[in-house]
C-alpha positions in Angstrom: 91.7 107.2 128.1 91.2 107.1 124.3 94.9 106.6 123.8 95.1 104.0 126.6 92.2 102.0 125.1 93.8 102.1 121.7 97.1 100.9 123.3 95.2 97.9 124.8 93.6 97.2 121.5 97.0 97.2 119.7 98.5 94.9 122.3 95.8 92.4 121.6 96.3 92.8 117.8 100.0 92.2 118.1 100.0 89.4 120.7 96.6 87.8 120.6 94.8 88.3 117.3 97.7 87.0 115.2 98.1 83.9 117.2 94.3 83.2 117.0 94.3 83.6 113.2 97.4 81.4 112.8 95.8 78.7 114.9 92.2 78.8 113.7 92.4 80.6 110.3 89.2 82.4 109.4 87.5 81.3 112.6 90.3 82.9 114.5 89.7 86.2 112.7 86.0 86.0 113.7 87.0 85.3 117.3 89.3 88.4 117.2 86.4 90.5 115.9 84.3 89.3 118.8 87.1 90.3 121.3 86.9 93.9 119.8 83.1 94.0 120.6 83.6 92.6 124.1 86.4 95.1 124.8 84.2 98.0 123.7 81.2 96.9 125.9 83.4 96.1 128.8 85.0 99.6 128.6 81.5 101.1 128.7 80.5 99.0 131.7 83.6 99.6 133.7 83.4 103.4 133.2 79.6 103.3 133.7 79.0 105.0 130.4 75.5 104.4 129.0 75.6 102.2 125.9 73.2 104.6 124.1 75.8 107.4 124.6 78.8 105.3 123.6 77.1 103.7 120.6 74.7 106.4 119.4 72.1 105.1 116.9 69.1 106.6 115.1 67.1 106.6 111.9 69.0 106.9 108.6 67.7 109.6 106.4 68.2 109.4 102.6 70.5 112.5 102.5 72.6 111.0 105.3 72.9 107.6 103.6 73.9 109.1 100.2 76.2 111.6 101.8 78.0 108.9 103.7 78.1 106.7 100.5 79.6 109.5 98.4 82.1 110.4 101.1 83.3 106.8 101.7 83.4 106.0 97.9 85.5 109.0 97.3 87.8 108.1 100.2 88.1 104.6 98.8 89.2 105.8 95.4 91.8 108.0 97.0 92.8 105.0 99.1 93.4 102.9 96.0 95.7 105.6 94.6 97.6 105.7 97.9 98.2 101.9 97.7 99.7 102.2 94.2 101.8 105.2 95.2 103.0 103.4 98.4 104.0 100.3 96.4 105.9 102.4 93.9 107.8 104.5 96.4 108.2 101.7 99.1 108.5 98.3 97.3 109.0 96.4 100.5 105.5 97.1 101.5 104.4 94.8 98.6 106.0 91.9 100.4 103.7 92.2 103.5 101.7 89.2 104.6 98.3 91.0 104.9 97.4 90.8 101.2 98.4 87.2 100.9 96.6 86.3 104.1 93.4 87.9 102.7 93.9 85.9 99.5 94.2 82.8 101.7 91.0 83.6 103.6 89.0 84.3 100.4 90.3 81.3 98.5 90.5 78.9 101.5 87.3 77.0 100.8 85.3 78.4 103.7 82.4 79.3 101.6 81.1 82.7 100.4 78.6 83.3 103.1 81.0 82.5 106.0 83.6 84.7 104.3 81.2 87.6 104.1 80.3 87.1 107.7 83.9 87.2 108.9 85.4 89.8 106.5 82.4 92.1 105.9 79.7 91.9 108.6 81.8 91.2 111.7 84.2 94.2 111.1 81.3 96.5 110.4 79.9 95.7 113.8 82.9 94.9 116.0 85.5 97.3 114.6 83.0 100.2 114.5 82.0 99.4 118.2 85.6 99.7 119.4 86.8 102.6 117.1 83.8 104.8 116.4 82.2 103.8 119.7 84.4 103.3 122.7 87.6 105.1 121.5 85.9 108.0 119.7 83.7 108.6 122.9 86.9 110.0 124.5 87.5 112.6 121.8 84.0 114.0 121.5 85.0 117.0 123.7 87.3 118.5 121.1 86.0 121.8 119.8 87.4 121.2 116.3 85.9 118.2 114.5 89.0 117.7 112.4 91.0 116.9 115.5 89.1 113.8 116.4 88.7 112.9 112.7 92.5 113.0 112.2 93.3 111.1 115.4 90.8 108.3 114.6 92.0 108.1 111.0 95.6 107.6 112.2 94.4 105.0 114.8 92.5 103.1 112.1 95.5 103.1 109.8 97.8 101.8 112.5 95.2 99.2 113.6 95.5 97.4 110.3 99.2 96.8 110.7 100.0 97.2 107.0 102.5 99.7 105.5 100.9 99.2 102.1 97.4 99.9 103.2 98.1 102.4 106.0 97.1 105.6 104.1 94.1 103.7 102.6 92.7 102.5 105.9 93.6 105.9 107.6 91.5 107.8 105.0 88.7 105.3 105.4 88.8 105.6 109.2 88.7 109.4 108.9 85.7 109.3 106.6 83.8 106.9 108.9 84.7 109.0 112.0 83.4 112.2 110.2 80.1 110.5 109.6 79.6 109.6 113.3 80.8 113.0 114.5 78.4 114.9 112.2 75.4 112.7 112.4 75.9 111.0 115.8 74.8 107.7 114.3 77.1 104.7 114.4 74.6 102.8 112.3 75.7 104.9 109.3 79.4 104.2 109.7 78.7 100.5 110.3 76.6 100.3 107.1 79.3 102.0 105.1 82.0 99.8 106.6 79.9 96.7 105.6 79.2 97.9 102.1 82.9 98.6 101.4 84.0 95.2 102.7 81.1 93.4 101.1 81.9 94.7 97.6 85.6 94.2 98.0 85.3 90.6 99.3 82.7 89.7 96.8 84.8 90.9 93.8 87.9 89.2 95.2 86.0 86.0 95.9 84.6 85.9 92.3 88.0 86.8 90.7 89.9 84.2 92.7 87.4 81.4 91.9 87.4 82.3 88.2 91.1 82.3 88.1 91.4 79.1 90.1 88.9 77.4 87.8 90.6 78.5 84.6 94.1 78.0 85.9 95.0 81.5 84.6 97.7 83.0 86.8 98.8 85.7 84.3 95.9 87.9 85.1 96.5 87.4 88.8 100.2 88.3 89.0 100.8 90.0 92.3 101.4 93.7 92.3 105.1 94.5 92.2 107.1 97.8 92.2 107.5 97.3 88.4 103.7 97.1 87.8 102.8 99.8 90.3 103.5 102.6 87.9 100.9 101.5 85.4 98.5 100.6 88.2 99.0 104.2 89.6 98.1 105.6 86.2 94.9 103.5 86.0 93.9 104.3 89.6 94.3 108.1 88.9 91.9 107.8 86.0 89.4 105.8 88.1 89.8 108.3 90.9 89.0 111.5 89.0 85.5 111.5 90.4 86.8 111.2 94.0 87.1 114.9 94.8 83.5 115.6 93.6 82.2 112.6 95.5 83.8 113.8 98.7 82.6 117.4 98.3 79.1 116.2 97.5 79.2 113.8 100.5 80.3 116.6 102.8 77.6 118.9 101.5 74.8 116.3 102.2 76.2 115.5 105.7 76.7 119.1 106.7 74.8 121.6 104.6 75.4 124.5 107.0 79.2 124.4 106.6 79.2 123.8 102.8 80.8 126.3 100.5 80.3 126.2 96.8 84.0 127.0 96.2 84.8 123.4 97.3 83.5 122.2 93.9 86.1 124.5 92.2 88.8 123.0 94.3 87.5 119.5 93.5 87.7 120.3 89.8 91.3 121.6 90.1 92.3 118.4 91.9 90.6 116.2 89.3 92.4 118.0 86.4 95.7 117.6 88.2 95.0 113.8 88.6 94.1 113.5 84.9 97.3 115.2 83.8 99.4 113.0 86.1 97.6 109.9 84.8 98.3 110.9 81.2 102.0 111.6 82.0 102.4 108.3 83.8 100.7 106.3 81.0 102.8 107.9 78.3 106.1 107.4 80.2 105.4 103.8 81.3 106.7 101.0 79.2 107.0 97.8 81.3 107.9 95.6 78.4 111.4 97.3 78.0 112.3 96.0 81.5 110.8 92.5 81.1 113.4 89.7 81.4 111.0 86.7 81.7 107.3 86.3 81.1 106.3 82.7 80.7 103.8 80.0 81.8 105.0 76.7 83.1 102.7 73.6 83.6 103.7 70.0 84.5 102.4 67.0 86.4 104.0 66.3 89.7 105.1 62.7 89.9 106.2 60.9 93.1 109.8 61.7 93.7 109.8 64.9 91.7 111.5 67.5 94.0 111.4 70.4 91.6 109.7 71.6 88.4 111.5 71.8 85.1 113.7 74.9 85.2 113.0 78.2 83.6 116.3 79.4 82.3 117.1 83.1 81.8 120.1 85.5 81.5 120.8 88.7 83.3 122.9 91.2 81.3 122.9 94.2 83.6 123.6 94.2 87.3 120.9 95.7 89.4 117.6 95.2 91.2 115.0 92.8 89.8 111.5 91.8 90.8 110.6 88.1 90.7 106.9 87.2 90.7 105.4 83.7 90.5 101.7 82.8 90.6 100.5 79.2 90.9 96.9 78.2 90.1 95.2 74.8 89.8 97.1 73.5 92.8 96.5 73.1 96.6 99.7 71.5 97.8 102.7 73.2 99.4 105.0 74.8 96.9 108.2 76.9 97.1 110.2 79.0 94.7 114.0 79.3 94.2 116.4 80.9 91.8 119.9 79.5 91.4 123.0 80.4 89.4 124.6 78.0 86.9 127.1 77.2 89.7 124.2 76.1 92.0 124.2 79.1 94.3 120.8 80.0 95.6 119.9 83.6 95.0 116.4 83.6 96.5 114.1 81.0 98.0 110.7 81.1 99.8 107.3 79.5 100.1 104.3 80.2 98.0 101.3 81.7 99.8 98.0 79.7 100.2 94.7 80.5 98.6 92.9 80.1 95.3 95.7 82.2 93.7 99.1 81.3 95.1 101.8 83.9 94.8 105.4 84.7 95.6 107.1 88.0 95.0 110.6 89.3 95.9 112.8 92.2 94.9 116.4 91.1 94.8 119.8 92.1 93.5 121.3 90.1 90.7 124.6 90.2 88.9 125.1 89.4 85.1 125.0 85.7 84.4 122.8 82.7 83.7 120.1 81.6 86.2 117.5 78.9 86.6 114.0 79.3 88.2 112.5 76.3 90.0 109.3 75.5 91.7 109.7 73.1 94.6 107.1 70.4 95.1 106.2 69.9 98.8 103.6 68.1 100.8 100.3 67.2 98.9 101.6 68.0 95.4 101.8 64.5 93.9 99.5 64.1 90.9 98.7 67.8 90.8 99.0 69.8 87.6 100.0 73.3 88.7 100.0 76.2 86.3 102.8 78.7 87.1 103.1 82.2 85.7 106.7 83.5 86.0 107.6 87.2 85.6 111.0 88.7 86.2 111.4 92.5 85.6 114.2 95.0 86.0 113.3 97.6 88.6 
């Protein structure tokens, strides 16, 4: 029944939620979250399962709160490392629409409080109800806790429909499930879910608005396979505390099963992470592969189809990553690269949001090229600021 309910949930995600978000934007996402909650309650009613049993709640003790906080924070740090590693090993994952869609929601002018409601509070209630409530209720009979934790972690990773964030969300799903399994209190997992999303959305909202106000796209260049190596090194440094946070969290949530040797293992893992970070940092030199790094700004006049071109030469045949970020603009823009003979090498639209981005990895032969920004609907009299980066992979 747990697998069947998850199948129903994914069917809605694939065929219902996407259409609602496309039609209504942030309001459609809120409506999708409401469907999750309705589905969870309907499941309990149909199977005549008491709501108190499916959604167990109780008082939150200080040890349980801090144990949950340490565990999820450690899991989040490992999740960040997994995102950088996935982007490095599987560059196509960086071309997914989920990150640009989130940027669009945060920078779409819906207001901070409404954004927090939709992206932080609603998931903490509705997603926890369907995952840690209705679905998890079917796996409580497992004798081994790790079995349900593993299954629910995989479910949560699949649920987010993102190859880039699959490991990250799977780890977080496993941490939240462990909390409910050990403490039988869905309020704890909901609170942790809210805090994680609240901090993430708040920082993104602040960053996007600052960048939009300053017109500074250089700091906002979207992650590419070229930058992922340096990002991985940074995340490894930031994540050194993760093993200790996780072990401390596990100890506070389940003192009876705790073994002091876990801290030794945590120390070994942290040392390995530090060594890897130092090795990556010393070996990483993104400037040697930089073909283009420039800022372009112009005023769009009526009848202007394209921006002034950014000309560049490719000396070595191979794979290249093209990244463009547009700030200080709200109209519809596109990006294209053409050869001197006029042949189009790549073309596509720029995402919406406070920080507008386009990134592609493509194969280019030696020769001279021109980079253009296409001016579409609503661009007349705007003064976009475009940051262009082209790197050899």
